[in-house]
Every structure is written in C-alpha cells, then in structure tokens.
C-alpha positions as CSV (number, residue, x, y, z in Angstrom):
1,M,-88.7,-95.2,24.0
2,E,-87.3,-93.3,27.0
3,Q,-83.8,-94.8,26.6
4,N,-83.7,-93.6,22.9
5,A,-84.7,-90.1,23.8
6,T,-81.9,-90.0,26.4
7,R,-79.3,-91.1,23.8
8,L,-80.4,-88.5,21.4
9,K,-80.2,-85.8,24.0
10,D,-76.7,-86.9,25.0
11,A,-75.6,-86.7,21.4
12,E,-76.7,-83.1,20.9
13,P,-73.7,-80.6,21.1
14,D,-73.6,-77.9,23.8
15,S,-74.4,-74.5,22.5
16,G,-71.1,-73.1,24.0
17,Q,-68.8,-75.5,22.0
18,N,-67.2,-74.5,18.6
19,L,-66.6,-77.7,16.7
20,S,-65.2,-78.0,13.3
21,V,-67.2,-79.5,10.6
22,T,-64.4,-81.8,9.7
23,G,-63.7,-82.7,13.3
24,A,-60.3,-80.8,13.4
25,E,-59.1,-79.0,16.5
26,P,-60.1,-75.3,16.8
27,R,-57.7,-72.6,15.3
28,P,-56.0,-70.2,17.7
29,R,-57.2,-66.6,17.6
30,I,-54.6,-63.9,16.6
31,S,-54.7,-60.6,18.3
32,P,-54.7,-57.6,15.9
33,D,-52.1,-55.9,18.1
34,A,-49.5,-58.7,17.8
35,E,-46.4,-58.1,15.7
36,P,-45.4,-60.7,13.2
37,T,-42.1,-62.6,13.8
38,F,-39.8,-63.7,11.1
39,R,-36.9,-66.1,11.1
40,L,-33.8,-64.9,9.2
41,D,-32.0,-67.3,7.0
42,G,-28.3,-67.7,7.8
43,R,-27.2,-66.6,4.3
44,Y,-29.1,-63.4,4.6
45,E,-27.4,-62.6,7.9
46,V,-23.9,-63.1,6.3
47,M,-24.9,-60.8,3.4
48,Q,-26.1,-58.2,5.9
49,I,-22.8,-58.3,7.8
50,V,-20.8,-58.0,4.6
51,T,-22.9,-55.1,3.4
52,N,-22.4,-53.2,6.7
53,G,-18.7,-53.8,6.5
54,L,-18.5,-52.5,3.0
55,M,-20.4,-49.4,4.0
56,L,-17.9,-48.8,6.9
57,V,-15.0,-49.2,4.5
58,V,-16.6,-46.8,2.0
59,T,-17.3,-44.3,4.7
60,A,-13.7,-44.5,6.0
61,M,-12.3,-44.1,2.5
62,A,-14.5,-41.1,1.9
63,T,-13.3,-39.6,5.1
64,I,-9.7,-40.2,4.2
65,F,-10.2,-38.6,0.7
66,A,-12.0,-35.6,2.2
67,F,-9.1,-35.1,4.7
68,S,-6.5,-35.5,1.9
69,A,-8.4,-33.0,-0.3
70,L,-8.7,-30.5,2.6
71,N,-5.0,-30.8,3.4
72,E,-4.1,-30.4,-0.3
73,Q,-6.3,-27.3,-0.5
74,R,-4.6,-26.0,2.6
75,I,-1.2,-26.5,1.0
76,I,-2.4,-24.7,-2.2
77,N,-3.7,-21.8,-0.2
78,R,-0.4,-21.5,1.7
79,N,1.6,-21.6,-1.6
80,Q,-0.7,-19.0,-3.1
81,A,-0.3,-16.7,-0.1
82,E,3.5,-17.1,-0.4
83,M,3.3,-16.3,-4.1
84,N,1.2,-13.2,-3.4
85,R,3.6,-12.1,-0.7
86,S,6.6,-12.6,-3.0
87,Q,4.8,-10.7,-5.8
88,L,4.0,-7.8,-3.4
89,E,7.6,-7.6,-2.3
90,L,8.7,-7.7,-6.0
91,N,6.3,-4.9,-6.8
92,T,7.5,-2.9,-3.9
93,L,11.1,-3.3,-5.0
94,E,10.3,-2.3,-8.5
95,K,8.4,0.8,-7.3
96,E,11.3,1.8,-5.1
97,R,13.7,1.3,-7.9
98,A,11.6,3.4,-10.2
99,Q,11.5,6.2,-7.6
100,R,15.3,6.1,-7.1
101,R,16.2,5.8,-10.8
102,Y,17.6,9.4,-10.8
103,A,18.5,10.0,-7.1
104,S,20.6,6.8,-7.0
105,R,23.0,8.3,-9.5
106,V,23.9,11.2,-7.1
107,A,27.1,11.0,-5.0
108,L,28.8,13.3,-2.5
109,W,32.3,13.0,-1.0
110,S,34.9,15.1,0.7
111,D,37.9,15.8,-1.5
112,D,41.1,16.3,0.5
113,S,43.2,16.2,-2.6
114,I,42.2,19.8,-3.4
115,P,44.2,22.2,-1.3
116,L,42.3,24.6,0.9
117,H,42.7,28.2,-0.4
118,S,43.7,30.7,2.2
119,D,43.8,34.4,1.4
120,P,43.2,37.1,4.1
121,N,42.0,39.4,1.4
122,D,39.7,36.9,-0.2
123,M,37.9,33.7,1.1
124,T,39.6,31.2,3.3
125,D,38.4,27.6,2.6
126,V,37.3,25.5,5.4
127,Y,35.9,22.6,3.5
128,V,35.9,21.2,-0.1
129,S,33.7,18.5,-1.5
130,R,32.4,17.1,-4.8
131,L,28.8,16.5,-5.7
132,Q,28.3,14.3,-8.7
133,N,25.0,14.1,-10.6
134,R,25.1,11.3,-13.2
135,A,21.4,11.5,-13.8
136,T,19.8,13.0,-17.0
137,V,17.7,15.4,-14.9
138,P,18.8,18.4,-12.8
139,L,18.9,18.5,-9.0
140,T,17.1,21.4,-7.4
141,S,17.0,23.0,-4.0
142,V,20.3,21.5,-3.1
143,Y,21.6,22.0,0.4
144,L,24.8,20.8,2.0
145,A,24.6,20.0,5.7
146,V,27.9,19.7,7.5
147,D,29.3,20.3,11.0
148,L,32.3,22.6,10.7
149,G,32.7,22.9,14.5
150,T,29.7,25.0,15.2
151,G,27.1,22.3,14.9
152,T,25.4,21.0,11.8
153,K,24.6,23.9,9.5
154,F,23.0,24.1,6.1
155,H,24.6,25.7,3.1
156,Q,22.5,26.4,0.0
157,I,24.2,25.1,-3.2
158,G,21.4,25.9,-5.7
159,D,20.7,23.8,-8.7
160,I,23.0,21.1,-10.1
161,R,22.8,20.4,-13.8
162,P,22.6,16.9,-15.3
163,C,25.8,14.9,-16.1
164,S,28.0,17.0,-13.9
165,I,30.6,16.9,-11.1
166,T,30.4,20.1,-9.0
167,T,33.3,21.2,-6.8
168,I,31.8,22.9,-3.7
169,R,34.0,25.1,-1.5
170,L,32.8,26.4,1.8
171,G,34.9,29.3,3.1
172,I,34.9,32.4,5.2
173,E,35.7,35.8,3.8
174,G,39.0,36.9,5.2
175,G,41.2,34.8,7.4
176,D,39.0,34.6,10.6
177,T,38.3,30.9,10.8
178,D,38.3,30.7,14.6
179,G,35.8,28.1,15.9
180,Y,35.8,26.2,12.6
181,R,37.3,22.9,11.7
182,T,38.9,22.3,8.4
183,G,39.7,19.4,6.1
184,Q,39.3,16.0,7.5
185,N,38.4,17.3,11.0
186,I,34.8,18.1,10.0
187,G,31.8,15.9,10.6
188,D,30.2,13.6,8.0
189,P,28.5,15.7,5.3
190,A,24.9,15.2,4.0
191,V,23.1,16.6,1.0
192,Y,19.4,17.3,0.6
193,F,18.0,17.7,-2.9
194,N,15.0,17.4,-5.1
195,D,14.6,15.6,-8.5
196,V,11.6,15.1,-10.8
197,V,10.4,12.2,-8.5
198,G,10.7,13.6,-5.0
199,S,12.8,14.9,-2.1
200,W,15.9,13.1,-0.9
201,L,18.5,12.9,1.7
202,M,21.9,11.3,1.2
203,D,24.3,10.9,4.1
204,R,26.5,8.3,5.6
205,S,23.5,5.9,6.1
206,G,22.7,6.0,2.4
207,L,19.9,7.4,0.3
208,R,16.3,7.8,1.5
209,P,13.3,9.9,0.8
210,Q,13.2,13.0,3.1
211,P,12.4,16.6,2.5
212,L,14.3,19.6,3.9
213,P,13.6,20.6,7.5
214,Q,10.9,23.3,7.6
215,D,13.2,25.6,9.5
216,V,16.2,25.2,7.1
217,T,16.6,29.0,6.7
218,S,17.3,29.4,10.4
219,L,20.0,26.7,10.1
220,V,22.0,28.4,7.4
221,D,25.5,29.6,8.5
222,R,25.6,33.1,7.1
223,R,29.3,33.5,7.5
224,I,30.0,30.6,5.1
225,E,30.4,31.5,1.4
226,V,29.6,28.8,-1.1
227,S,31.4,28.4,-4.4
228,A,30.1,25.7,-6.9
229,K,32.0,25.0,-10.0
230,P,30.5,22.4,-12.3
231,G,32.4,20.0,-14.5
232,E,31.4,17.2,-16.8
233,A,30.5,13.7,-15.6
234,T,30.5,10.5,-17.6
235,D,28.2,7.5,-17.7
236,C,25.0,9.4,-17.4
237,G,21.6,7.8,-17.4
238,S,19.0,6.4,-15.0
239,D,19.1,3.1,-13.0
C-alpha cells in the first residue's frame, strides 16, 4: 500500500511545470517589442537594384533636359534683346531721318568764282557765298556765322524761300576794309536756320540740331552789309 502511494505521488506533475498536452516541447515566448525580420529573395534584390538604377538614369536625363531648356531659353532671351536693340536703333534712325527731311537739303559754300565787287562810293565785298535750299519749305531766322578777321561774327540773312539758291554778299560800305580778310582767306562759314521741324546748325562738321546763341544780337558785325539775291534751284523735295 505504501509503495503504491509513493509511486502515485512521484507521477504527479509539479505545479511550476508547463507541459504540453501532446507531450511537445514548450513554445518560446515572443516579446511584443521585438521587430520582425524578413529574408529577401535574391531576385527581389536584383529588381530593386535595377529600379534604383533606372531612377538615377531618369533623374540624370531630367536634369540634362532642364539644363538644355534653360540654355535654350537664355539664347532666346539674348536674341530677343538683340532684336529689340536693333529695332530701337532703327526707330531712332527713322526718327532722325524724319526730323532732317528738310534740313538735309540745305547747303552752304563759298563761291570764289564770283568776283568781289569793290567801289569806294558803294559797298566793297569781303565775302561771297551761296546758300541752297532744295526743300519745299522756307528757312527762317537765317544767320551766317563767319570769321572775317575780327573773330566769328553773325550776319542776319533773313528768310530763304523754298527751291532757291541765294547768293550772299558780305561787304563794307565804302572802301575801308582794314582788318578784314577777303575771299579764300576767311574762316569756315556756318549757317544757323529754322525750318518747320526745328533749329539747325550747318558747319564744316555737318548738320546737327542747335538753336541760335541767346546773345546773337551782340555778335552781329554792324559794319557788314548783307545782300541776298535768290535764284531757282532744281531737284526740290524732302529726304
């Protein structure tokens, strides 16, 4: 009796053991904080590498295209700026041409082919020039500026009619020409005049917009007499 009781006691499981009903080994406990681990298949790794490479190629091509587009836009902007500058220059030239359409048809020159008139009882010439106006509009407030040996002085010519060549004689009453140069010995002449567009100066340097000096009346040589005889000019019009 005592031996059977002992065997039954030995066969009872301890309260601290966790045995499976089927007799299998106990399962390991998984911590809730543990991260799951996965094993990548070799083919997936190759596909991932190829995908990354394609993305790099696409990014590089996009960068190249963006740079090419930026460079092309820069060229377009530069060409546009050059076209705008050329158009502005063309407009400026057209504007200047429109302003000069009458004044550019005026000419002044010394005429040594005309003999200087000398008469002690009349006027002794010291300078003869011709002023041509081939424009279809008159010239107003015309002044001839020339150095006859006493510095550059102004001589009022008056108005010049359209389509005319005016012979201008500068002379001194009587024969007292002391201190004056005559003929080719005088300085380069210049003419100031107005037309319907503006005020102009024509001298050895060419034609340019410029009004009369404000003190022109104080620069007039009172001893000089002006004689202006108009004649006909051909080829009149506007440039």
